[in-house]
Structure formats: structure tokens, C-alpha cells
PLY file of the C-alpha trace (Angstrom):
ply
format ascii 1.0
element vertex 661
property float x
property float y
property float z
element edge 660
property int vertex1
property int vertex2
end_header
0.61 60.11 -88.12
-2.15 60.55 -85.67
-4.27 58.01 -87.49
-1.36 55.63 -87.59
-0.77 55.88 -83.91
-4.47 55.26 -83.36
-4.47 52.22 -85.59
-1.42 50.90 -83.86
-3.11 51.13 -80.49
-6.21 49.40 -81.71
-4.18 46.70 -83.34
-2.34 45.72 -80.17
-5.11 46.20 -77.56
-6.75 42.76 -77.80
-3.40 41.05 -77.40
-2.57 43.20 -74.37
-5.96 42.40 -72.78
-5.40 38.66 -73.17
-2.00 38.89 -71.51
-3.43 40.96 -68.65
-6.25 38.47 -68.02
-3.86 35.53 -68.08
-1.59 37.26 -65.61
-4.55 38.07 -63.35
-5.70 34.44 -63.51
-2.32 33.09 -62.48
-1.84 35.66 -59.72
-5.21 34.69 -58.16
-4.32 30.99 -58.09
-0.89 31.95 -56.73
-2.55 33.95 -53.94
-4.73 30.95 -53.11
-1.73 28.64 -53.12
0.20 30.98 -50.83
-2.69 31.25 -48.36
-3.29 27.49 -48.30
0.40 26.75 -47.82
0.42 29.08 -44.82
-2.83 27.69 -43.43
-4.47 31.12 -43.70
-8.06 30.12 -44.39
-9.59 33.60 -44.35
-7.13 34.80 -47.05
-7.73 31.58 -48.97
-11.47 32.23 -48.95
-10.93 35.73 -50.36
-8.69 34.40 -53.12
-11.24 31.66 -53.92
-13.88 34.26 -54.75
-11.75 35.59 -57.63
-10.68 32.27 -59.13
-11.06 31.67 -62.83
-12.95 28.56 -63.96
-10.27 27.68 -66.52
-6.95 25.98 -65.95
-8.08 24.59 -62.59
-5.37 23.52 -60.14
-7.08 20.35 -58.90
-4.53 19.41 -56.17
-4.76 22.93 -54.78
-8.57 22.68 -54.52
-8.14 19.39 -52.66
-5.79 21.03 -50.19
-8.23 23.93 -49.75
-10.99 21.45 -48.90
-8.74 19.69 -46.40
-7.85 23.02 -44.74
-11.51 24.10 -44.47
-12.51 20.67 -43.16
-10.00 20.88 -40.31
-11.35 24.22 -39.03
-13.49 24.44 -35.88
-15.37 27.54 -37.09
-18.92 27.24 -38.39
-18.28 29.85 -41.11
-15.45 27.70 -42.49
-17.73 24.66 -42.48
-20.29 26.62 -44.54
-17.46 27.57 -46.93
-16.49 23.90 -47.24
-20.05 22.95 -48.23
-20.10 25.73 -50.80
-16.82 24.60 -52.39
-18.10 21.04 -52.82
-21.41 22.28 -54.23
-19.64 24.56 -56.74
-16.97 22.13 -57.91
-19.08 20.38 -60.60
-20.60 23.50 -62.24
-17.91 26.12 -61.56
-14.77 24.06 -62.06
-16.21 21.07 -63.93
-14.70 18.81 -61.25
-16.49 16.03 -59.40
-15.59 15.87 -55.67
-13.41 12.91 -54.82
-13.92 10.50 -51.88
-11.31 12.47 -49.94
-13.27 15.69 -50.33
-16.54 14.04 -49.40
-14.82 12.54 -46.38
-13.74 15.99 -45.25
-17.39 17.06 -45.46
-18.55 13.95 -43.55
-16.17 14.73 -40.71
-17.05 18.43 -40.61
-20.81 17.73 -40.81
-20.59 15.35 -37.87
-18.73 17.95 -35.86
-20.97 20.92 -36.64
-24.41 19.35 -37.26
-24.31 15.89 -35.74
-24.40 12.28 -36.90
-27.63 12.52 -38.92
-26.19 15.19 -41.19
-22.95 13.24 -41.52
-24.94 10.18 -42.59
-26.81 12.39 -45.08
-23.54 13.48 -46.66
-22.57 9.85 -47.20
-25.90 9.24 -48.94
-25.34 12.31 -51.16
-21.92 10.90 -51.92
-23.50 7.67 -53.15
-26.11 9.50 -55.27
-23.29 11.47 -56.89
-21.74 8.17 -57.97
-18.86 8.32 -55.52
-18.56 5.14 -53.47
-17.74 5.58 -49.77
-14.45 4.03 -48.80
-13.15 2.60 -45.51
-12.13 6.04 -44.31
-15.67 7.29 -44.89
-17.14 4.54 -42.71
-14.53 5.09 -40.01
-15.28 8.82 -39.92
-19.01 8.16 -39.58
-18.43 5.49 -36.92
-16.32 7.96 -34.96
-19.14 10.48 -35.19
-21.59 7.89 -33.80
-19.10 7.12 -31.03
-18.86 10.76 -29.98
-22.65 10.91 -29.65
-23.00 7.48 -28.02
-25.20 6.12 -30.85
-24.52 2.42 -30.45
-27.37 1.06 -32.59
-26.49 3.35 -35.52
-22.84 2.25 -35.34
-23.78 -1.43 -35.37
-26.08 -0.88 -38.36
-23.33 0.97 -40.23
-20.89 -1.90 -39.57
-23.27 -4.31 -41.29
-23.71 -1.88 -44.19
-20.00 -1.86 -45.03
-20.51 -4.86 -47.29
-17.36 -5.92 -49.09
-15.27 -3.20 -47.45
-13.07 -4.95 -44.89
-12.88 -3.19 -41.48
-9.45 -2.25 -40.21
-8.08 -1.76 -36.68
-9.48 1.79 -36.58
-12.98 0.44 -37.28
-12.74 -2.17 -34.55
-11.18 0.24 -32.06
-13.95 2.79 -32.59
-16.62 0.16 -31.90
-14.76 -1.17 -28.86
-14.49 2.36 -27.49
-18.21 2.88 -28.08
-19.12 -0.23 -26.10
-16.72 0.86 -23.38
-18.23 4.32 -23.02
-21.82 2.94 -23.08
-20.94 0.48 -20.32
-21.49 -2.60 -22.48
-18.65 -4.72 -21.12
-20.03 -8.13 -22.07
-20.69 -7.05 -25.66
-17.23 -5.50 -25.89
-15.54 -8.76 -24.88
-17.81 -10.85 -27.14
-17.12 -8.57 -30.12
-13.38 -8.67 -29.48
-13.42 -12.44 -29.20
-15.69 -13.24 -32.18
-15.36 -10.45 -34.75
-12.16 -8.46 -34.40
-9.82 -9.67 -37.15
-7.19 -6.93 -37.03
-5.81 -5.60 -33.74
-3.14 -3.09 -32.84
-1.70 -1.64 -29.64
-4.73 0.57 -29.16
-7.11 -2.41 -29.52
-5.45 -4.34 -26.71
-5.21 -1.18 -24.59
-8.99 -0.68 -24.83
-9.65 -4.31 -23.89
-7.21 -4.22 -20.97
-8.79 -1.05 -19.62
-12.24 -2.63 -19.93
-11.06 -5.82 -18.22
-9.99 -3.78 -15.18
-13.24 -1.82 -15.18
-15.47 -4.91 -15.39
-13.32 -7.26 -13.31
-12.60 -9.67 -16.16
-9.23 -11.19 -15.23
-9.08 -13.72 -18.08
-9.62 -11.10 -20.79
-7.28 -8.74 -18.97
-4.44 -11.25 -18.86
-4.81 -12.04 -22.57
-4.76 -8.38 -23.53
-1.78 -7.72 -21.24
0.21 -10.59 -22.73
-0.66 -9.42 -26.24
0.61 -5.94 -25.42
3.88 -7.35 -24.11
4.45 -8.92 -27.54
3.91 -5.66 -29.43
7.14 -4.30 -30.94
6.19 -0.69 -30.19
4.13 0.59 -27.30
2.99 4.14 -26.72
2.72 5.96 -23.40
-1.05 5.41 -23.14
-0.61 1.65 -23.50
2.17 1.60 -20.93
0.04 3.54 -18.45
-2.84 1.09 -18.84
-0.44 -1.82 -18.30
0.97 -0.15 -15.19
-2.53 0.30 -13.76
-3.14 -3.39 -14.44
-0.07 -4.29 -12.36
-0.53 -1.60 -9.70
-1.68 -4.11 -7.07
1.92 -5.37 -6.87
4.35 -2.50 -6.36
7.48 -4.42 -7.28
5.89 -5.88 -10.43
4.54 -2.47 -11.41
7.93 -0.76 -11.03
9.71 -3.62 -12.80
7.28 -3.31 -15.73
7.91 0.44 -15.91
11.68 -0.14 -16.13
11.22 -2.87 -18.74
8.94 -1.02 -21.17
11.11 2.08 -21.45
8.34 4.20 -22.99
8.39 7.95 -22.55
6.62 8.60 -19.22
4.18 11.42 -18.60
2.34 12.85 -15.60
-0.16 10.00 -15.65
2.66 7.43 -15.57
4.11 8.78 -12.35
0.70 9.32 -10.80
-0.04 5.62 -11.32
3.30 4.60 -9.80
2.87 6.95 -6.83
-0.65 5.73 -6.16
0.50 2.09 -6.29
3.34 2.73 -3.83
1.36 4.83 -1.37
-1.72 2.61 -1.26
0.49 -0.29 -0.20
2.43 1.68 2.38
5.64 1.90 0.36
6.27 5.52 1.30
10.04 5.41 0.76
9.57 3.92 -2.71
6.96 6.58 -3.48
9.42 9.33 -2.59
11.98 7.81 -4.96
9.35 7.79 -7.73
8.50 11.41 -6.93
12.17 12.41 -7.10
12.54 10.62 -10.45
9.50 12.49 -11.74
11.11 15.81 -10.84
14.47 14.67 -12.23
12.83 13.95 -15.60
11.35 17.45 -15.43
7.80 16.18 -15.58
5.77 18.74 -13.69
3.56 17.31 -10.94
-0.13 18.07 -11.47
-3.16 18.22 -9.22
-3.49 14.43 -9.25
0.14 14.04 -8.17
-0.20 16.36 -5.21
-3.64 15.00 -4.37
-2.23 11.46 -4.24
0.67 12.50 -2.01
-1.58 14.52 0.30
-4.05 11.62 0.54
-1.17 9.45 1.74
-0.29 12.06 4.36
-3.93 12.12 5.38
-3.99 8.34 5.85
-0.86 8.64 7.98
-2.37 11.58 9.94
0.71 13.56 8.92
-0.55 17.12 8.72
2.97 18.53 8.89
4.01 16.54 5.84
0.86 17.59 3.96
1.56 21.24 4.68
5.15 20.89 3.48
3.84 19.45 0.21
1.41 22.31 -0.17
4.16 24.86 0.39
6.40 23.31 -2.28
3.64 22.91 -4.88
4.53 24.26 -8.31
0.87 24.87 -9.16
-1.93 26.78 -7.48
-3.78 24.43 -5.10
-7.23 23.43 -6.29
-10.34 23.32 -4.16
-10.09 19.52 -3.94
-6.59 19.63 -2.48
-7.55 22.38 -0.03
-10.61 20.40 1.03
-8.39 17.42 1.81
-6.10 19.57 3.91
-8.77 21.20 6.04
-10.34 17.79 6.67
-7.08 16.77 8.41
-7.48 19.37 11.16
-9.46 17.24 13.62
-6.44 15.90 15.48
-4.16 18.88 14.88
-2.41 20.75 17.64
-2.96 24.47 18.08
0.44 25.18 16.51
-0.45 23.03 13.49
-3.82 24.75 13.20
-2.10 28.12 13.13
0.20 26.99 10.34
-2.68 25.42 8.42
-4.69 28.63 8.75
-1.79 30.74 7.41
-1.34 28.40 4.46
-5.00 28.03 3.49
-6.19 31.61 4.06
-5.08 33.03 0.66
-7.12 30.32 -1.11
-10.10 29.93 1.21
-12.58 31.04 -1.48
-11.78 27.83 -3.41
-13.16 25.58 -0.68
-16.51 23.95 -1.36
-19.38 23.85 1.12
-17.96 20.91 3.10
-14.48 22.40 3.02
-15.82 25.78 4.16
-17.52 24.05 7.08
-14.22 22.44 8.07
-12.48 25.81 7.61
-14.98 27.39 10.00
-14.17 24.57 12.42
-10.50 25.54 12.33
-11.37 29.19 12.96
-13.62 28.07 15.83
-10.89 26.04 17.50
-8.52 29.00 17.20
-11.13 31.30 18.70
-11.26 33.59 15.67
-14.90 34.55 15.86
-14.74 37.42 13.37
-13.11 35.21 10.75
-15.64 32.43 11.32
-18.44 34.97 11.00
-16.94 36.27 7.74
-16.84 32.74 6.27
-20.43 32.19 7.35
-21.54 35.46 5.75
-19.69 34.75 2.51
-20.61 31.10 2.04
-23.61 30.09 4.08
-25.92 33.02 3.56
-26.16 31.84 -0.05
-26.04 28.11 0.66
-28.17 26.39 3.32
-26.13 25.98 6.54
-26.46 22.86 8.65
-26.09 22.15 12.34
-22.33 21.63 11.90
-22.02 25.14 10.48
-23.80 26.65 13.48
-21.78 24.48 15.86
-18.58 26.00 14.47
-19.97 29.53 14.50
-21.16 29.35 18.11
-17.98 27.58 19.19
-15.85 30.33 17.63
-17.48 32.93 19.88
-17.16 30.68 22.95
-13.48 30.07 22.30
-13.00 33.81 21.73
-14.52 34.29 25.21
-17.40 36.27 23.73
-20.05 34.42 25.69
-22.84 36.96 25.22
-22.52 36.74 21.42
-22.42 32.96 21.61
-25.57 32.96 23.73
-27.36 35.24 21.27
-26.63 32.83 18.41
-27.58 29.84 20.55
-30.95 31.30 21.60
-31.92 31.87 17.97
-30.97 28.29 17.11
-32.80 26.87 20.13
-35.99 28.78 19.33
-35.76 27.74 15.68
-35.41 24.13 16.80
-38.44 24.39 19.08
-40.55 25.77 16.23
-39.49 22.98 13.84
-37.29 25.32 11.83
-34.64 24.44 9.27
-31.90 23.67 11.79
-32.26 20.66 14.07
-29.93 20.73 17.05
-28.41 17.42 18.05
-26.27 15.79 20.74
-22.92 16.55 19.02
-23.87 20.26 18.90
-24.45 20.41 22.65
-21.56 18.10 23.53
-19.09 20.18 21.51
-20.14 23.47 23.09
-20.32 22.05 26.62
-16.89 20.46 26.22
-15.43 23.80 25.14
-17.08 25.70 27.97
-15.79 23.23 30.53
-12.26 22.60 29.25
-10.78 25.96 28.29
-8.61 27.49 30.97
-9.81 31.06 31.12
-9.61 33.67 33.85
-11.33 33.17 37.19
-13.67 35.99 36.23
-15.18 33.99 33.38
-14.81 30.49 34.85
-18.11 30.66 36.72
-19.89 32.18 33.71
-18.65 29.40 31.47
-19.77 26.70 33.87
-23.18 28.32 34.27
-23.58 28.56 30.49
-22.61 24.91 30.17
-25.29 23.98 32.70
-27.84 26.11 30.85
-27.07 24.29 27.59
-27.21 20.96 29.38
-30.63 21.78 30.83
-31.96 22.85 27.42
-30.56 19.69 25.91
-32.59 17.55 28.28
-35.75 19.66 27.95
-35.57 19.35 24.15
-35.40 15.58 24.46
-31.82 15.33 23.16
-30.03 12.52 24.95
-26.73 13.57 26.57
-23.81 11.31 25.86
-21.28 10.01 28.36
-18.89 12.56 26.89
-21.28 15.39 27.81
-21.61 14.20 31.40
-17.85 13.67 31.63
-17.17 17.23 30.45
-19.48 18.67 33.11
-17.97 16.49 35.82
-14.48 17.54 34.81
-15.42 21.21 34.97
-17.15 20.94 38.34
-14.05 19.26 39.71
-11.65 21.75 38.13
-13.65 24.70 39.47
-14.25 22.96 42.83
-18.02 23.43 42.48
-19.59 20.76 44.68
-23.13 22.01 44.01
-22.83 21.53 40.27
-21.14 18.18 40.82
-23.98 16.83 42.96
-26.54 18.18 40.48
-24.89 16.41 37.54
-24.41 13.23 39.57
-28.09 13.25 40.39
-29.01 13.54 36.72
-26.73 10.60 35.90
-28.55 8.46 38.46
-31.98 9.12 36.94
-30.95 8.99 33.27
-32.62 5.77 32.07
-30.85 5.90 28.70
-27.35 6.15 30.12
-25.20 3.11 30.78
-22.25 4.39 32.83
-18.86 3.08 31.76
-15.48 3.09 33.48
-14.57 6.52 32.09
-17.72 8.04 33.60
-17.04 6.43 37.01
-13.49 7.77 36.83
-14.76 11.27 36.03
-17.13 11.10 39.01
-14.42 9.92 41.40
-11.94 12.51 40.13
-14.48 15.33 40.50
-15.40 14.31 44.08
-11.71 13.98 44.91
-11.08 17.53 43.67
-13.96 18.87 45.77
-12.57 17.09 48.86
-15.32 14.47 49.22
-13.16 11.39 49.78
-15.97 9.31 51.22
-18.06 9.54 48.05
-14.98 8.55 46.07
-14.74 5.38 48.18
-18.46 4.70 47.73
-18.10 4.97 43.95
-15.04 2.72 44.08
-17.07 0.07 45.88
-19.83 0.33 43.26
-17.26 -0.05 40.54
-15.64 -3.07 42.18
-19.03 -4.74 42.72
-20.26 -4.12 39.16
-20.48 -7.04 36.76
-20.77 -4.73 33.75
-18.06 -2.13 34.34
-14.43 -2.98 35.03
-11.80 -1.14 37.03
-8.89 0.21 34.99
-5.49 1.64 36.03
-6.90 5.19 35.94
-9.58 4.17 38.48
-6.87 2.83 40.78
-4.78 5.99 40.65
-7.82 8.20 41.31
-8.97 6.28 44.38
-5.44 6.09 45.80
-4.88 9.82 45.20
-8.17 10.52 46.96
-7.21 8.37 49.94
-3.93 10.23 50.24
-5.42 13.71 50.00
-8.47 13.01 52.17
-6.76 11.09 54.99
-7.66 7.45 54.32
-4.25 5.70 54.32
-5.58 2.48 55.86
-8.29 2.26 53.24
-5.60 2.72 50.58
-3.60 -0.16 52.05
-6.70 -2.35 51.99
-7.42 -1.47 48.35
-3.81 -2.19 47.40
-3.92 -5.62 49.04
-7.20 -6.48 47.33
-5.81 -5.54 43.95
-2.59 -7.53 44.49
-4.57 -10.59 45.60
-6.84 -10.30 42.57
-3.78 -10.25 40.29
-4.60 -6.80 38.90
-1.80 -5.50 36.66
-0.63 -2.34 38.41
1.33 0.17 36.35
3.98 2.73 37.29
1.38 5.47 37.71
-0.53 3.30 40.21
2.68 2.78 42.18
3.37 6.52 42.14
-0.13 7.24 43.49
0.20 4.66 46.24
3.72 5.86 47.17
2.42 9.41 47.55
-0.58 8.21 49.54
1.68 6.33 52.01
4.04 9.29 52.27
1.13 11.55 53.26
0.51 9.43 56.40
1.46 11.07 59.67
4.89 10.22 61.00
7.54 8.16 59.33
5.91 4.73 59.08
4.07 5.37 55.85
7.16 6.87 54.23
9.25 3.82 55.22
6.59 1.53 53.76
6.68 3.53 50.54
10.47 3.25 50.31
10.37 -0.49 50.98
7.67 -0.92 48.29
9.78 0.93 45.73
12.90 -1.11 46.53
11.08 -4.45 46.46
8.60 -4.04 43.60
9.94 -1.42 41.17
12.91 -1.70 38.82
15.66 0.86 39.26
17.66 2.18 36.28
20.16 -0.44 35.11
18.48 -3.11 37.28
15.45 -4.00 35.19
13.41 -6.91 36.49
10.68 -8.57 34.39
7.04 -7.96 35.37
7.95 -4.98 37.52
7.15 -1.35 36.69
10.10 0.93 36.13
10.93 3.55 38.71
10.26 7.04 37.38
11.57 10.49 38.24
8.17 11.21 39.79
8.60 8.25 42.16
11.95 9.49 43.46
10.85 13.13 43.62
7.83 12.15 45.72
9.99 10.20 48.20
12.59 12.98 48.27
10.05 15.75 48.76
8.33 14.08 51.73
11.69 13.05 53.20
12.62 16.75 53.37
9.26 17.63 54.93
9.65 14.93 57.54
13.29 15.87 58.26
14.74 12.41 57.60
18.41 11.47 57.94
21.10 12.78 55.63
22.00 9.24 54.53
18.45 8.63 53.31
18.50 11.88 51.37
21.84 11.05 49.76
20.59 7.62 48.65
17.55 9.17 46.99
19.72 11.82 45.33
21.87 9.05 43.86
18.72 7.39 42.46
17.68 10.67 40.94
21.00 10.99 39.14
20.62 7.49 37.74
17.34 8.51 36.20
0 1
1 2
2 3
3 4
4 5
5 6
6 7
7 8
8 9
9 10
10 11
11 12
12 13
13 14
14 15
15 16
16 17
17 18
18 19
19 20
20 21
21 22
22 23
23 24
24 25
25 26
26 27
27 28
28 29
29 30
30 31
31 32
32 33
33 34
34 35
35 36
36 37
37 38
38 39
39 40
40 41
41 42
42 43
43 44
44 45
45 46
46 47
47 48
48 49
49 50
50 51
51 52
52 53
53 54
54 55
55 56
56 57
57 58
58 59
59 60
60 61
61 62
62 63
63 64
64 65
65 66
66 67
67 68
68 69
69 70
70 71
71 72
72 73
73 74
74 75
75 76
76 77
77 78
78 79
79 80
80 81
81 82
82 83
83 84
84 85
85 86
86 87
87 88
88 89
89 90
90 91
91 92
92 93
93 94
94 95
95 96
96 97
97 98
98 99
99 100
100 101
101 102
102 103
103 104
104 105
105 106
106 107
107 108
108 109
109 110
110 111
111 112
112 113
113 114
114 115
115 116
116 117
117 118
118 119
119 120
120 121
121 122
122 123
123 124
124 125
125 126
126 127
127 128
128 129
129 130
130 131
131 132
132 133
133 134
134 135
135 136
136 137
137 138
138 139
139 140
140 141
141 142
142 143
143 144
144 145
145 146
146 147
147 148
148 149
149 150
150 151
151 152
152 153
153 154
154 155
155 156
156 157
157 158
158 159
159 160
160 161
161 162
162 163
163 164
164 165
165 166
166 167
167 168
168 169
169 170
170 171
171 172
172 173
173 174
174 175
175 176
176 177
177 178
178 179
179 180
180 181
181 182
182 183
183 184
184 185
185 186
186 187
187 188
188 189
189 190
190 191
191 192
192 193
193 194
194 195
195 196
196 197
197 198
198 199
199 200
200 201
201 202
202 203
203 204
204 205
205 206
206 207
207 208
208 209
209 210
210 211
211 212
212 213
213 214
214 215
215 216
216 217
217 218
218 219
219 220
220 221
221 222
222 223
223 224
224 225
225 226
226 227
227 228
228 229
229 230
230 231
231 232
232 233
233 234
234 235
235 236
236 237
237 238
238 239
239 240
240 241
241 242
242 243
243 244
244 245
245 246
246 247
247 248
248 249
249 250
250 251
251 252
252 253
253 254
254 255
255 256
256 257
257 258
258 259
259 260
260 261
261 262
262 263
263 264
264 265
265 266
266 267
267 268
268 269
269 270
270 271
271 272
272 273
273 274
274 275
275 276
276 277
277 278
278 279
279 280
280 281
281 282
282 283
283 284
284 285
285 286
286 287
287 288
288 289
289 290
290 291
291 292
292 293
293 294
294 295
295 296
296 297
297 298
298 299
299 300
300 301
301 302
302 303
303 304
304 305
305 306
306 307
307 308
308 309
309 310
310 311
311 312
312 313
313 314
314 315
315 316
316 317
317 318
318 319
319 320
320 321
321 322
322 323
323 324
324 325
325 326
326 327
327 328
328 329
329 330
330 331
331 332
332 333
333 334
334 335
335 336
336 337
337 338
338 339
339 340
340 341
341 342
342 343
343 344
344 345
345 346
346 347
347 348
348 349
349 350
350 351
351 352
352 353
353 354
354 355
355 356
356 357
357 358
358 359
359 360
360 361
361 362
362 363
363 364
364 365
365 366
366 367
367 368
368 369
369 370
370 371
371 372
372 373
373 374
374 375
375 376
376 377
377 378
378 379
379 380
380 381
381 382
382 383
383 384
384 385
385 386
386 387
387 388
388 389
389 390
390 391
391 392
392 393
393 394
394 395
395 396
396 397
397 398
398 399
399 400
400 401
401 402
402 403
403 404
404 405
405 406
406 407
407 408
408 409
409 410
410 411
411 412
412 413
413 414
414 415
415 416
416 417
417 418
418 419
419 420
420 421
421 422
422 423
423 424
424 425
425 426
426 427
427 428
428 429
429 430
430 431
431 432
432 433
433 434
434 435
435 436
436 437
437 438
438 439
439 440
440 441
441 442
442 443
443 444
444 445
445 446
446 447
447 448
448 449
449 450
450 451
451 452
452 453
453 454
454 455
455 456
456 457
457 458
458 459
459 460
460 461
461 462
462 463
463 464
464 465
465 466
466 467
467 468
468 469
469 470
470 471
471 472
472 473
473 474
474 475
475 476
476 477
477 478
478 479
479 480
480 481
481 482
482 483
483 484
484 485
485 486
486 487
487 488
488 489
489 490
490 491
491 492
492 493
493 494
494 495
495 496
496 497
497 498
498 499
499 500
500 501
501 502
502 503
503 504
504 505
505 506
506 507
507 508
508 509
509 510
510 511
511 512
512 513
513 514
514 515
515 516
516 517
517 518
518 519
519 520
520 521
521 522
522 523
523 524
524 525
525 526
526 527
527 528
528 529
529 530
530 531
531 532
532 533
533 534
534 535
535 536
536 537
537 538
538 539
539 540
540 541
541 542
542 543
543 544
544 545
545 546
546 547
547 548
548 549
549 550
550 551
551 552
552 553
553 554
554 555
555 556
556 557
557 558
558 559
559 560
560 561
561 562
562 563
563 564
564 565
565 566
566 567
567 568
568 569
569 570
570 571
571 572
572 573
573 574
574 575
575 576
576 577
577 578
578 579
579 580
580 581
581 582
582 583
583 584
584 585
585 586
586 587
587 588
588 589
589 590
590 591
591 592
592 593
593 594
594 595
595 596
596 597
597 598
598 599
599 600
600 601
601 602
602 603
603 604
604 605
605 606
606 607
607 608
608 609
609 610
610 611
611 612
612 613
613 614
614 615
615 616
616 617
617 618
618 619
619 620
620 621
621 622
622 623
623 624
624 625
625 626
626 627
627 628
628 629
629 630
630 631
631 632
632 633
633 634
634 635
635 636
636 637
637 638
638 639
639 640
640 641
641 642
642 643
643 644
644 645
645 646
646 647
647 648
648 649
649 650
650 651
651 652
652 653
653 654
654 655
655 656
656 657
657 658
658 659
659 660
């Protein structure tokens, strides 16, 4: 019995082994099939190692090759090469054109065009003829690497294989990216036999880039005839028509392709560049309605439009409603809009930008420092300088902002410390060269800010010190610089400084005084109570053949006559101006009315009232070519009437005028 059982076992063992092996073989191919179906390449590679060389599932191997060829990983590319090498000896299968094509594409991606070309040559030596797809793959590889000559050679080598639209499109793209516009158009005209939507899109884009209107119109018309257009083609067509907003929008409605971000960015740009702001807002609302999320280009386009319109408020509102984090480019645009901003707007801009200030580039950081300087935030400006410009070379604009920040923060000693270092560096031919804008900006700040009386004198003295250094360094002061100093000397009533600056103006050979400078001189002398010098300057201005009197000049000289007791001279000036046909404005009339009213007694006041009645238009009684009566006019007459104790009837009449205003 024992022997029988033993014999029985031996008898059935070979049959059992064969069944076990067959089952193992099928389970391995099943594992491979499962992994390939799921796109799990690492599991597929493991299953591949255990495959039997009999009963080969050829379609499954083909799918494995396709999966490995689509991978971006170098290890999977090496596996792909191994599979194709092993197919003839391990599975007794010769790779097909499809499998070689997968290797051509992967070789081009991982090793470059030379290796991809080598695979095609190996393909030929193996007796497998390259097909159209092979050539297209290799052409695409040449395109990615910008190898124009190799692509042209390969086109000639195609022989009897007829190129298709993909072939032509790849070559057209290659000429486009290598900036060969003439060759692109010649190839399209003479050799392209098959074209599709993408072909005409490439040509239309090139026509816009190389200013080829004839080729552009042909490509555009060809696209209009295509039964199906994609979004990319529509966007190119919209750019082509973007010079005409109505035509561009009409084309968009007609094509009815699915729009994307680029579509709406093109439409917005077209509207805003041609001043169609209302239309742009409708496009923007439609974009949001279609739930297409605005991107950086969208917001950048809208903010650029706000910048052109000097609408900082609108730009800030856009920034606050942005659905994405603002990029450095958008923030740079915003800070560059601060030049004409009010203090309130600067405060709002500072609050909005501050969380993202690290994204600003060097130019944007300079502008950001300028905002901090204008707001007098010296510590913040210093922090930006330390963070950005200790690593990157600062320029004179950077130091202008830094010094200005301390001046506007009323930290004059700190500002002077920075300035002295810069001045000494300039004298020793250092890296920073001070210029006229640097000095003009600082002097203007020192002379225009309304600070306490305690610091007023210090600020004026510092301004004079900078002005003196400016001249000693051979930096030519501008009219603006002189005007700032004159304004300050007048505001502070400093006749000594005024005469000093006036003297420098007289000897400055490079300065050609203009009307604004004369006006600043007259205003400063008026404020220091030197009416005679004001009259002397007026005479110089009237006698000049190069500088003309303007309405501001007239008001200044008349104000000076009134305050300094020259009513008769004011009457003479008024007559001269009337005889010369000078166009006097309401402000000139107000100055002259006040000047007459300041005369002793009642005569001047009566003359002022008569002048107003005869030559100014009252509310509801507008007369052409006459300035309108203003509240200031009536208030001046009323105020002096009270001082002079005039009759009740006169006062009542003036009160009635005031109500009319």
C-alpha cells in the first residue's frame, strides 16, 4: 500500500507541474494586463520581469510600449529601450513601426534630436520602414530644439511619403519660432498642399507679427470658411481684428467658440486701448458671468487702463477685488501711479501694497520708497532700503527717497547725516552721482512743508545749505529750485534769504527766467512788504520781449499795490492792461477790487462797486466776455463796507447779491 501510494504520487506529479506552470504563466500576463489597463507602469515593469516567452500577448506588449513611451521619467525610457531590444530574442517578435515611433518620441524627449534620428536609422536597418508618423515625430523633435536645417533635410528625405497637415504645421511653427517670416510665407504659398485650422492660425499669427496684411487677410478669410474652429484659432482671429472694437466684438459673437481667459483678455485690451471703457466693463462682467476666472493678464490690462486714465482709486478697487494674489508686475504698476496721488490716496495705496511689498522689483521698490518718503515714514523707508538696496546697487533716486523720508518726518539731523555722506561720496567720484532732481526734490520739500515755527528756520537754513552745495558742485539749479526757495523766503517773511536768492538769479548765466520765476519773485517781495521791488519787477516783465505777463502776474502786482499802499499805481496798471486788450479773469478783478477797497476813505470802495456792476456778470445775468462775479468778490466788498461804516442800504444790496450766489 505504501508503495502504491508512492507510485501514484510519482505518476501524477509531472501532470500537476505542467498545470501549475501554465497557471503561473497566465497569472503573470494577467498581472501585466491589469497594470497596463490601470496605467500603473511600475507594477507593469515588475510583471514584465516574470513573463514567459511562450504564448505571447502581442497587443498587450504594444500597449506596454505605448505606456512606457508616454512617461516623463528617465527610468521608464530606459525600460522602453530594453523592451524593444528584447522583443526579437525573448518573444520572437519584431518591433512594429508603432513601437519604433514610441521610441523615436521618447528618445527625442530624453536624449535629443540626434538620438531620435539614430532610432529612425536603426528602424531602417531592422527592415522596418519609417512611416509618416515617424517623420512627423522627428520633425516635432527638431522643432522643439530649433533645428531648422535638420528639419528641412528630413522633409526632402521623406521621398514618396506624402506630408500631411501635421508635417506642414510643424515646419511652419519652426519658421515662426526661428523668426523666418519670409520663408514661412513662401513655404505656405509654394509647398503646403494640405491645410487645416491650425495651419491658417499659424499663418495669421505670423502675418500680424511680421506686418504682412495680404497674407493675414487670406489666412483670416480661410479661417472664416472652416466648418469648425477651436478656441486658439478664434483668439488669433480676434487679435487680428482688435484694432476695430466693434468688428472684434462682432466676430466674437459670430464665431461662438468656447471662450477662455485669453479670449477675454484680447477683448478687454482692444476696448481699453481705444478708450471704450464702458464696453470693456461689459466684457469684464460677461467674463465673470461665464465663470472664467480673471488672471494676471486680465487684471494687468485693467490696471494699465486705470494708469492711463490716472485713476488710482479705480486701480486700488480692482486690486482689492482681485481673486488671485497680486504679482510683482501688477504691484509695480500700482506704485508707479503714486506720483500725482493725494496724501489720502497714498495712505490707502500703502495699506494695500504693504502685505506684498517683498514682491516688488528694484524699480518698484524705489517707487515704494518714494511713497514712504512722501508720507514721512522714515523708518519704513529705511527698512526697504536695508532689505532691498544693500544687496542691489542703489541709485540717486533711491537716496533721494531715503533722505526725503527723513526730511518729511522732520528728522533733519538724520537727513543731514545721510546727505553729507552722499555729498562727500560725490566729491570723491564715488558710486552715487548727485544731480539737479536730487537737490530740487529735497529743497522743495524743505521749503513747502508747513511745520512748526520752531523748525521753519532750520528747514530754510538747510535748504540754503543744499542750494549752496549744489552750486559749488557745479550742478545747475533749475527754475523750480529757485522758485521753491523764493516761495519759502516769502512764506517765512525772510527778506535776507530772498535778496540772497534774487542776487544769485541775477548772476546765473545758465538761467533764463520765465514768467513763473518772475511771479515767484514778485510774490515773495510782496509777502516781505517790499512793494517797490514788486513794481520794479513788474516793469521788467512788461518791458521784456522774451517773457510774457500772465493772469497770475496781474493778481500778484495788484495785491502788492493794495497791501503796500500804491492804489494809484494799481489804477495805472489796470488802465494799461485794458488798453492793451489783456484778457483779465475773475481773479484779476477780485485782486483789483480788494486793492481799490484798501484805499483810504470811500472813493476807492465806490470805484470798486461801480467796476463790479459794470464789468462783471451777476448770477442770472450772464453777459458774454465778462467774468462772473464770485463769492469772494461780494465778501470783499461787504467786508470793507462794514469796516468803513457804509449805509444800511448798501449793506442790504450786497447781502442780496450774496444770497444769489
